[in-house]
C-alpha positions in Angstrom: -0.1 -0.2 -0.1 1.2 3.4 -1.0 2.0 6.0 1.4 2.5 10.0 1.3 4.5 11.6 3.9 4.5 15.3 4.3 7.1 17.2 5.9 8.1 20.9 5.8 10.9 21.5 3.5 11.7 24.8 4.2 11.2 27.2 7.1 8.7 30.0 6.5 10.4 33.2 5.2 7.6 35.7 4.8 7.0 38.0 7.7 3.3 38.8 8.5 3.9 40.6 12.1 7.1 42.1 14.2 7.6 44.0 17.5 10.0 45.4 19.6 10.8 45.5 23.5 12.4 43.9 26.2 11.0 40.7 26.3 14.0 38.4 27.4 15.1 40.7 30.2 14.9 44.1 31.4 18.3 45.2 29.7 17.9 43.5 26.2 16.4 45.3 23.2 14.6 42.6 21.1 13.2 42.2 18.0 10.7 39.8 17.5 9.3 38.4 14.1 6.5 36.3 13.2 6.5 34.1 10.1 3.5 32.1 9.7 3.6 29.6 12.4 7.2 30.4 14.0 8.6 33.3 16.0 12.1 34.5 15.6 13.6 36.2 18.6 16.7 38.6 18.3 18.9 40.7 20.5 19.7 44.2 18.9 23.3 44.7 19.3 25.8 47.3 18.2 27.0 44.6 15.4 23.4 44.1 14.2 21.0 41.2 15.0 21.6 38.2 17.2 19.2 35.4 17.0 18.7 33.8 20.3 15.6 32.1 20.3 13.3 30.2 17.7 9.8 29.1 18.6 7.1 26.8 16.9 3.4 28.1 17.5 0.7 25.3 17.0 -1.4 27.8 14.3 -0.8 30.6 12.0 0.2 33.8 13.8 -2.4 36.5 13.4 -1.8 39.0 16.0 1.6 39.9 17.9 1.9 42.6 20.3 4.0 43.4 23.5 2.7 45.2 26.3 4.1 45.6 30.0 1.6 45.6 32.7 1.9 47.7 36.0 4.5 45.7 38.4 6.2 43.6 35.6 9.7 44.2 35.0 9.7 43.2 31.3 7.5 43.1 28.5 5.1 40.2 28.1 3.7 39.0 24.5 0.0 38.8 23.6 -0.3 36.3 20.6 -3.5 35.3 18.7 -4.1 32.6 15.7 -6.1 32.3 13.0 -8.1 29.5 14.9 -8.6 32.4 17.8 -6.2 31.0 20.0 -5.1 33.5 22.5 -2.2 33.2 24.9 0.2 35.5 27.0 3.8 34.5 26.8 6.4 35.1 29.0 10.4 34.8 28.5 12.2 33.3 31.5 16.0 32.7 31.5 17.3 29.9 33.7 21.2 30.1 33.0 21.9 30.4 29.8 18.5 28.8 28.4 15.6 31.0 27.6 12.0 29.2 28.1 9.0 30.8 26.5 6.1 29.9 29.0 2.3 30.5 29.0 0.9 32.7 31.6 -2.4 32.6 30.4 -4.5 31.4 27.1 -7.9 30.6 26.2 -10.0 30.3 22.6 -12.0 33.4 22.0 -14.0 32.0 19.0 -17.8 32.4 19.1 -20.2 29.7 18.0 -21.8 32.1 15.7 -20.6 35.5 13.8 -19.5 36.3 10.4 -15.6 37.0 10.3 -14.8 40.4 9.6 -14.1 41.0 5.8 -11.2 43.1 6.7 -9.3 40.6 8.7 -8.5 40.1 12.0 -7.4 43.1 14.1 -5.9 42.7 17.8 -4.9 45.8 20.1 -3.9 46.5 23.6 -4.9 49.2 26.0 -1.9 51.7 26.6 -2.3 51.3 30.4 -2.7 47.4 29.9 -6.2 47.5 31.5 -7.7 45.2 28.3 -7.1 43.7 25.2 -9.6 44.3 22.0 -10.3 42.2 19.2 -12.0 42.8 16.1 -12.8 39.3 14.8 -16.4 39.4 13.8 -18.6 42.0 11.9 -20.7 44.1 14.4 -18.8 43.0 17.3 -15.5 44.0 19.3 -14.3 41.5 21.7 -12.7 42.7 25.0 -10.4 40.5 27.1 -9.8 42.4 30.7 -6.1 41.7 31.8 -6.1 40.2 35.1 -2.6 39.0 36.4 -4.1 36.3 38.7 -6.1 34.8 35.8 -4.5 31.7 34.2 -7.3 31.6 31.4 -8.2 34.3 28.9 -11.9 35.3 29.0 -13.8 37.4 26.9 -17.1 39.1 26.3 -18.4 40.7 23.4 -19.8 44.4 23.1 -22.0 45.1 20.0 -20.7 47.6 17.3 -23.5 49.7 15.5 -20.7 50.0 12.6 -20.8 46.7 10.8 -17.8 47.6 8.3 -14.7 48.6 10.6 -11.5 49.5 8.6 -9.1 49.9 11.7 -9.4 50.5 15.2 -7.0 51.8 17.8 -7.2 52.5 21.5 -6.5 56.0 22.4 -3.7 57.2 24.8 -4.2 59.1 28.2 -7.7 58.1 29.0 -9.4 57.3 32.4 -11.5 54.6 30.8 -10.4 52.4 27.7 -11.3 54.3 24.4 -11.2 53.0 20.9 -11.1 54.7 18.2 -12.4 53.3 14.7 -12.9 54.5 11.0 -15.7 52.9 9.3 -17.5 52.8 6.2 -21.4 53.0 5.3 -23.4 54.0 2.1 -22.2 57.9 2.9 -18.6 57.3 3.2 -16.3 56.7 5.8 -16.4 58.1 9.5 -14.3 58.3 12.7 -15.9 57.4 15.8 -14.6 57.2 19.6 -16.1 54.8 22.0 -15.3 54.2 25.9 -15.5 50.9 27.2 -17.3 50.1 30.4 -16.2 47.0 32.0 -18.7 46.9 34.6 -21.8 47.2 32.1 -19.9 45.3 29.4 -20.9 48.0 26.7 -19.6 50.6 24.6 -20.4 54.2 25.7 -20.2 57.6 23.5 -16.8 58.6 23.1 -15.2 62.3 23.3 -15.4 62.9 19.8 -16.1 61.9 16.4 -15.6 62.9 12.9 -18.1 62.0 9.8 -17.3 62.2 6.1 -13.3 61.7 6.5 -11.8 60.6 3.2 -13.2 57.9 1.5 -10.0 55.9 1.3 -9.1 56.4 4.9 -7.7 53.1 6.0 -5.1 53.6 8.8 -5.4 54.8 12.2 -2.6 55.9 14.4 -3.0 56.6 18.1 -0.6 59.4 19.1 0.6 59.2 22.5 1.3 61.4 25.3 1.9 64.6 25.5 0.0 65.0 22.3 -3.0 62.6 22.2 -5.4 62.3 19.4 -4.9 60.1 16.4 -3.7 60.2 12.8 -6.1 59.2 9.9 -4.1 58.0 7.1 -5.8 58.0 3.8 -4.9 57.5 0.1 -4.6 61.4 -0.4 -4.5 63.0 2.9 -3.1 62.7 6.4 -5.3 64.1 9.2 -4.2 64.9 12.8 -7.6 65.1 14.9 -8.1 65.6 18.8 -11.5 66.4 19.0 -11.0 69.9 19.3 -8.0 70.1 17.1 -8.3 69.2 13.4 -5.0 69.7 11.0 -5.2 68.0 7.5 -2.5 67.8 4.9 -2.8 66.6 1.4 0.8 66.0 0.2 1.2 65.1 -3.5 4.0 62.2 -2.7 1.8 59.9 -1.0 -1.0 60.0 -3.7 1.0 57.7 -5.7 0.2 54.6 -3.9 -1.4 53.4 -0.7 0.2 53.4 2.6 -0.3 50.1 4.2 2.2 50.3 7.4 3.9 52.6 10.0 6.4 52.5 12.9 6.7 54.8 15.5 10.3 56.6 15.8 10.1 58.5 18.8 8.3 57.5 22.4 6.3 60.8 22.5 5.0 59.9 18.8 6.3 63.0 17.0 7.9 61.0 14.2 6.6 58.1 12.2 7.8 56.0 9.2 5.4 55.2 6.9 5.6 52.3 4.2 3.2 52.2 0.9 2.7 49.4 -1.5 5.0 50.7 -4.0 8.0 50.0 -1.2 8.4 53.9 -0.8 9.6 55.0 2.8 8.1 58.2 4.4 8.9 60.1 7.4 6.2 62.0 9.0 6.8 64.4 11.4 4.4 66.0 14.0 5.6 69.8 14.4 4.7 70.9 18.0 4.3 74.3 19.3 5.0 75.1 23.1 2.4 77.1 25.1 2.9 79.6 28.0 1.8 77.0 30.7 4.4 74.2 29.7 2.1 72.1 27.3 2.8 71.5 23.9 0.3 70.8 21.1 0.5 69.9 17.3 1.1 72.6 15.1 1.5 71.1 11.5 2.2 67.7 9.8 5.1 67.4 7.3 5.7 64.2 5.1 9.3 63.5 3.4 10.1 60.8 0.9 13.2 58.8 2.6 13.8 56.5 -0.4 12.6 53.0 -1.5 12.7 49.7 0.2 11.3 46.3 0.0 7.4 46.4 0.3 7.0 46.8 3.9 4.5 44.5 5.9 5.7 45.8 9.1 8.4 48.6 9.8 10.3 48.7 13.2 12.6 51.4 14.6 15.3 50.2 16.5 17.9 52.8 17.3 20.5 55.2 16.1 18.6 55.4 12.6 18.3 51.6 12.2 15.2 50.1 11.0 13.9 46.6 10.6 11.6 46.4 7.2 9.5 43.0 7.7 8.2 42.0 4.0 5.6 39.3 2.8 6.0 39.9 -0.7 10.1 40.6 -1.1 13.4 40.1 1.0 13.2 41.8 4.7 15.9 44.1 5.3 17.8 45.9 8.0 18.0 49.6 6.8 20.2 52.6 8.2 18.6 56.1 8.0 21.5 58.4 6.9 21.4 62.3 7.9 22.4 63.2 4.5 21.0 62.1 1.0 23.2 60.0 -1.5 23.5 61.1 -5.4 20.1 59.3 -5.8 18.4 61.6 -3.2 17.8 58.4 -1.0 18.5 58.4 2.7 18.1 54.8 2.8 21.1 52.3 3.2 20.5 48.8 3.2 22.7 47.0 5.9 21.5 43.5 5.5 18.9 41.6 3.5 17.2 38.3 4.7 15.8 36.3 1.8 12.2 35.2 1.6 11.0 32.9 -1.0 7.5 34.0 -0.9 4.9 34.8 -2.7 5.5 31.5 -4.6 2.9 31.5 -7.4 4.1 28.2 -8.9 6.8 25.7 -9.0 8.5 22.4 -10.5 10.8 19.8 -9.8 13.3 19.6 -12.7 16.8 17.6 -13.1 18.8 20.5 -14.7 21.8 18.4 -14.8 20.3 15.1 -15.7 21.9 13.3 -12.8 18.9 11.9 -11.4 18.7 14.6 -8.7 15.5 17.0 -9.0 15.5 20.2 -7.9 12.5 22.7 -7.1 12.3 25.5 -9.4 9.6 28.7 -9.4 8.9 32.2 -9.9 
C-alpha cells in the first residue's frame, strides 16, 4: 500500500508581523518576528541582529503585540492565531537557556458570527487594562487583563458599525477608549467609544468626525503628551483630537497606498510610513510650546526617504537603524542617513533576509540530468 509523507522542507520566510521591546530581559532590546507559525527572537546589538531563540506555534499567527502591565519588570507577549487561540507568553531565563512559558491562554472563538471581511485586528490598551479584538462584523471582543487569571476570558460588545476598517486604543484616557474608522453608504467616518467594563458595553466617546477621506484606511494613536490620532488615507493625512483638526494632502503619498507604519520617538512626534510601491516616508508632527508648558501639534510634514522592500511591518530599532519586514519581498535591515546619496535617497541597506514568497508556482526539474531533482519556481 502506497503512503504519502508530508514534511516541511523549508521554514517560513515571509514576515507577517514584528514587534520590539524588552522581552527576554529588562536590559535586552529585542526584535521579535512572526513568520506564519514561527517566532524568531533577536537581540539588537551594535553589530546587528543576534538570533537567540526560535519558537514554533501550533497555528498561524494573526496578532503579535508586546505590553508591560504595572509591576512587571519586562514585556509580555500577546499572541492570537487564525483559529482564535489567544495566549500571553513570558520569557524566563534559566542560566543560559531561554524558556517561553504560557502565562494565560484561552480560545476566543464564538459559535456564531460572520468573520470580518477586513481581517483580524488585535490591540492592547496603552495602560494594559484590556485587550481588544475585532474578529467578527458588528462585534468587538474585550479581554480584561487580570494578573491572577490563567485563562483568558472575553466578552463581546456590539458595534453599530458593521464595516470597520481599522481600530486603535487612544492614549491618556481614564476609561479604555477606542477609535475606529468605518464605512457606510455615505462614506467613511471616525468615531470614539469608551468601554465600560462594569456594564460590558460601549458608551459614547469624547469626539467623532463624519465624512473623512473616502479611502481612509489606517489609524495611528498618538501617545502623550500630544494625544489624539492620525487618520491615514490615500490622498491625505489628518491629525485629530476632537477640538483640534490638522489636515494635509501631500502629493508624494498619492501615487500609492500607505499600508504600514512604525513609531520612531516614544512621544509619537515622528513616524515611518511604508506604501505598496516600497517607498518609505517620514511623517513629522511639528509641535508648538504654550505658555503653560504644554505642547500641541502645529503642523504635519511628510518627506520621502527612499525605497525599500514592500513593507508588511516597520520597526525602528535605534540610532537610525530600521527593520523592514516584508511578505512580498526580502526583509531588510536599513540605516537612515542624515544626508541623501547621489540619487536623493536617505536609505542604506545594511542586511537582507531572503524571502522565498510569494510562490505562485513551482516544478521539480533535473537540470543536470543526474537523477537529482531541484525545485524551481517564480
